[in-house]
C-alpha positions as CSV (number, residue, x, y, z in Angstrom):
1,X,-43.7,39.0,-16.9
2,X,-40.2,39.0,-17.6
3,X,-40.0,37.5,-14.6
4,X,-42.1,34.3,-15.8
5,X,-40.8,33.9,-18.8
6,X,-37.3,33.8,-17.0
7,X,-38.2,31.5,-14.5
8,X,-39.8,29.1,-17.6
9,X,-37.0,29.1,-19.7
10,X,-34.3,28.0,-17.1
11,X,-36.8,25.2,-16.1
12,X,-36.8,24.3,-19.8
13,X,-33.6,24.2,-20.1
14,X,-32.9,22.7,-16.5
15,X,-35.2,19.4,-17.8
16,X,-33.7,19.1,-21.2
17,X,-30.3,18.9,-19.6
18,X,-31.3,15.9,-17.3
19,X,-32.8,14.3,-20.0
20,X,-30.0,14.5,-22.1
21,X,-27.9,13.3,-19.3
22,X,-29.7,10.8,-18.5
23,X,-29.7,9.4,-22.0
24,X,-26.1,9.1,-22.6
25,X,-24.9,6.0,-23.6
26,X,-22.0,4.6,-21.5
27,X,-21.7,1.4,-23.0
28,X,-21.3,-0.4,-19.9
29,X,-22.2,-3.7,-23.1
30,X,-18.3,-3.8,-23.8
31,X,-17.4,-5.0,-20.4
32,X,-19.8,-8.3,-20.8
33,X,-21.3,-8.8,-17.5
34,X,-24.2,-10.7,-17.7
35,X,-24.7,-14.3,-15.9
36,X,-24.2,-17.0,-18.2
37,X,-22.2,-15.3,-20.9
38,X,-19.0,-17.6,-21.5
39,X,-16.2,-16.8,-24.2
40,X,-13.9,-19.2,-25.1
41,X,-10.3,-18.1,-26.2
42,X,-7.0,-20.1,-27.5
43,X,-4.3,-19.2,-25.4
44,X,-0.6,-19.4,-25.6
45,X,1.9,-18.4,-23.1
46,X,6.0,-18.3,-23.7
47,X,8.1,-17.8,-20.8
48,X,11.8,-16.8,-21.9
49,X,14.9,-18.5,-19.9
50,X,18.3,-16.8,-18.8
51,X,19.3,-19.5,-20.8
52,X,18.2,-18.6,-23.9
53,X,15.5,-20.7,-24.3
54,X,12.1,-20.5,-23.8
55,X,8.8,-22.7,-23.1
56,X,6.0,-22.4,-24.8
57,X,2.4,-23.7,-23.6
58,X,-1.3,-23.5,-25.8
59,X,-4.1,-24.7,-24.3
60,X,-7.7,-23.3,-24.3
61,X,-9.4,-21.2,-22.0
62,X,-12.8,-20.3,-20.9
63,X,-14.3,-17.6,-19.0
64,X,-18.2,-17.9,-17.3
65,X,-19.7,-15.1,-15.4
66,X,-21.0,-16.7,-12.8
67,X,-23.1,-16.1,-9.7
68,X,-23.5,-12.5,-7.7
69,X,-21.4,-12.3,-4.8
70,X,-20.3,-9.2,-2.8
71,X,-15.9,-8.3,-2.5
72,X,-14.5,-6.9,0.6
73,X,-15.9,-3.6,0.2
74,X,-19.7,-5.1,0.2
75,X,-20.0,-4.3,-3.7
76,X,-22.0,-6.6,-5.4
77,X,-20.7,-8.3,-8.3
78,X,-20.2,-11.4,-10.5
79,X,-17.9,-14.7,-9.9
80,X,-15.9,-14.7,-12.7
81,X,-14.6,-18.4,-13.6
82,X,-11.8,-19.4,-14.9
83,X,-11.9,-22.8,-17.2
84,X,-8.4,-24.5,-19.0
85,X,-8.2,-27.5,-21.1
86,X,-5.6,-28.6,-23.2
87,X,-7.8,-29.4,-26.7
88,X,-11.3,-29.2,-27.5
89,X,-11.1,-32.8,-27.4
90,X,-10.2,-32.4,-23.1
91,X,-12.6,-31.9,-20.6
92,X,-13.2,-28.5,-18.7
93,X,-10.9,-28.1,-15.2
94,X,-11.8,-25.4,-13.1
95,X,-8.5,-23.2,-12.7
96,X,-9.6,-19.6,-10.5
97,X,-12.6,-17.8,-9.3
98,X,-12.1,-13.9,-9.9
99,X,-15.0,-11.0,-9.4
100,X,-15.7,-8.2,-12.0
101,X,-17.9,-5.9,-11.5
102,X,-18.6,-2.4,-13.3
103,X,-19.4,0.7,-10.4
104,X,-18.3,4.2,-10.7
105,X,-18.0,4.3,-14.3
106,X,-15.8,1.7,-13.9
107,X,-15.5,-2.1,-14.7
108,X,-13.1,-4.0,-12.8
109,X,-11.4,-7.1,-12.3
110,X,-10.0,-8.8,-8.9
111,X,-7.6,-11.5,-10.5
112,X,-5.2,-13.2,-7.6
113,X,-6.6,-10.7,-5.5
114,X,-5.2,-7.6,-7.2
115,X,-8.0,-5.4,-8.1
116,X,-7.9,-4.0,-11.7
117,X,-9.7,-1.2,-13.6
118,X,-9.6,-2.6,-17.0
119,X,-12.3,-0.1,-18.1
120,X,-13.9,3.3,-17.7
121,X,-17.0,4.6,-19.0
122,X,-17.7,6.0,-21.1
123,X,-15.0,5.2,-23.8
124,X,-13.8,8.5,-24.9
125,X,-10.4,8.8,-26.9
126,X,-8.7,11.2,-24.4
127,X,-9.5,9.1,-21.2
128,X,-7.0,8.0,-19.7
129,X,-6.5,6.2,-15.7
130,X,-4.2,4.2,-13.6
131,X,-5.4,0.9,-13.6
132,X,-3.4,-0.4,-10.7
133,X,-5.0,2.8,-8.9
134,X,-6.6,0.0,-6.1
135,X,-3.8,-2.6,-6.1
136,X,-0.2,-2.0,-4.5
137,X,1.5,-2.5,-8.0
138,X,3.3,0.7,-9.8
139,X,0.7,3.0,-11.8
140,X,0.4,2.0,-15.1
141,X,-1.6,4.6,-17.3
142,X,-4.3,2.6,-19.7
143,X,-6.3,4.6,-22.3
144,X,-8.2,4.1,-25.5
145,X,-7.9,3.4,-29.2
146,X,-9.6,2.3,-32.3
147,X,-13.3,3.4,-30.6
148,X,-16.5,1.7,-31.6
149,X,-14.6,0.0,-35.1
150,X,-15.4,-3.5,-36.2
151,X,-13.9,-6.4,-36.4
152,X,-13.5,-10.0,-37.5
153,X,-12.0,-12.4,-35.2
154,X,-11.6,-16.0,-36.8
155,X,-14.7,-15.9,-38.6
156,X,-16.8,-13.6,-36.5
157,X,-17.9,-10.5,-37.3
158,X,-17.9,-7.9,-34.3
159,X,-20.0,-4.8,-35.1
160,X,-18.5,-2.7,-32.4
161,X,-15.3,-3.2,-30.2
162,X,-12.6,-1.0,-28.5
163,X,-8.7,-1.3,-27.8
164,X,-7.3,-0.7,-24.1
165,X,-3.5,0.5,-24.6
166,X,-2.0,-0.8,-21.4
167,X,1.5,-0.4,-21.8
168,X,3.7,0.5,-24.4
169,X,7.6,0.8,-23.9
170,X,10.6,0.2,-25.6
171,X,14.1,0.8,-24.4
172,X,17.7,-0.4,-24.1
173,X,16.8,-3.1,-22.1
174,X,13.0,-3.6,-21.9
175,X,10.5,-3.9,-24.7
176,X,6.9,-4.2,-23.5
177,X,3.5,-4.1,-25.2
178,X,0.0,-4.7,-23.8
179,X,-3.2,-3.9,-24.7
180,X,-7.0,-6.1,-24.6
181,X,-9.8,-5.7,-27.0
182,X,-13.3,-5.4,-25.9
183,X,-16.5,-6.3,-27.5
184,X,-19.9,-5.1,-27.3
185,X,-22.1,-7.8,-25.6
186,X,-19.0,-9.9,-25.4
187,X,-16.4,-8.5,-23.1
188,X,-12.5,-9.1,-23.9
189,X,-11.8,-11.0,-27.0
190,X,-8.3,-10.5,-27.8
191,X,-5.3,-9.9,-25.7
192,X,-1.4,-9.2,-26.1
193,X,0.1,-9.0,-22.9
194,X,4.4,-8.6,-23.7
195,X,6.9,-8.0,-20.8
196,X,10.2,-8.8,-22.1
197,X,13.9,-8.1,-21.2
198,X,16.1,-7.3,-23.6
199,X,19.7,-6.0,-24.5
200,X,21.1,-3.1,-26.0
201,X,18.0,-2.3,-27.8
202,X,18.3,-5.6,-29.5
203,X,14.2,-7.7,-29.9
204,X,15.5,-10.6,-31.0
205,X,17.9,-10.9,-27.5
206,X,15.6,-11.9,-24.7
207,X,16.8,-12.5,-22.0
208,X,14.2,-13.3,-19.8
209,X,10.3,-12.5,-19.9
210,X,6.6,-13.6,-20.4
211,X,4.3,-13.6,-23.7
212,X,0.3,-14.1,-23.1
213,X,-1.9,-14.2,-26.4
214,X,-5.8,-14.9,-26.2
215,X,-7.9,-14.6,-29.1
216,X,-11.6,-15.7,-28.8
217,X,-12.8,-18.9,-30.8
218,X,-16.5,-18.7,-29.3
219,X,-19.1,-16.9,-27.3
220,X,-22.7,-17.6,-26.2
221,X,-24.4,-17.7,-23.0
222,X,-25.3,-21.3,-20.4
C-alpha cells in the first residue's frame, strides 16, 4: 500500500513539473522574428575625426523580416533586410541582407558575417552572456536591465520592453556606452552606440570614435 502511494506521489510530482516547464514563457516575442514584420527608425551617425572635427549623417533605416533561409550551419532563420533613405520623401534603397534566428534560447543576428548573440531567453535580471561568443571579436559581456517595463517612443505606447546593456566603460582614455531596447512583438526599438577615444577623462575632448543612435518611428507588417 505504501509503495503504491509513493509511486503515485512521484508520478504526480513528475507530471506537475513537466506541465509547469511546458508553460514557461521564454518571451521570444521580444526579438520580433515574424515574417513580414518591419520597423522604421530615425538614425543618426556621428564620426569623430582626429582633427577635432566630426561628421554627422542623419537618415531613415527600415528593417524587414524576409523569407526563411539556412545559415552556414544549416540552421533555419530569416533574411533580415535593411533599407535606407535620406528623408521620408525618398525611395527606400536596399542596403544589406543579414540573417536573424532564434535557436537554443538565443536570439542571434548575423551582420556583416559576424554572428552576435543579441538576446538570451528567458530574460532575467541576473542573466549575462558573451555577445561575441560566436565571432572572432573579444569577449563582450551583455546583461539585462529594466525588464518588462512600459515605454513611450514617438507617441507610441509599448506595453513591455527590455534593455540590453552591451557595454558601459568610462576611464582615462575611453568612453563607451552601448545598449539596445527591445519591445514585445516588435523587436529592436532603440539603440545607443557610443565608442569614443578621450583624453584624461575629459568627455568634451574626443579624439576619434563613432556614435550611432536609432529610434523607432513606425512598425507594422507587409
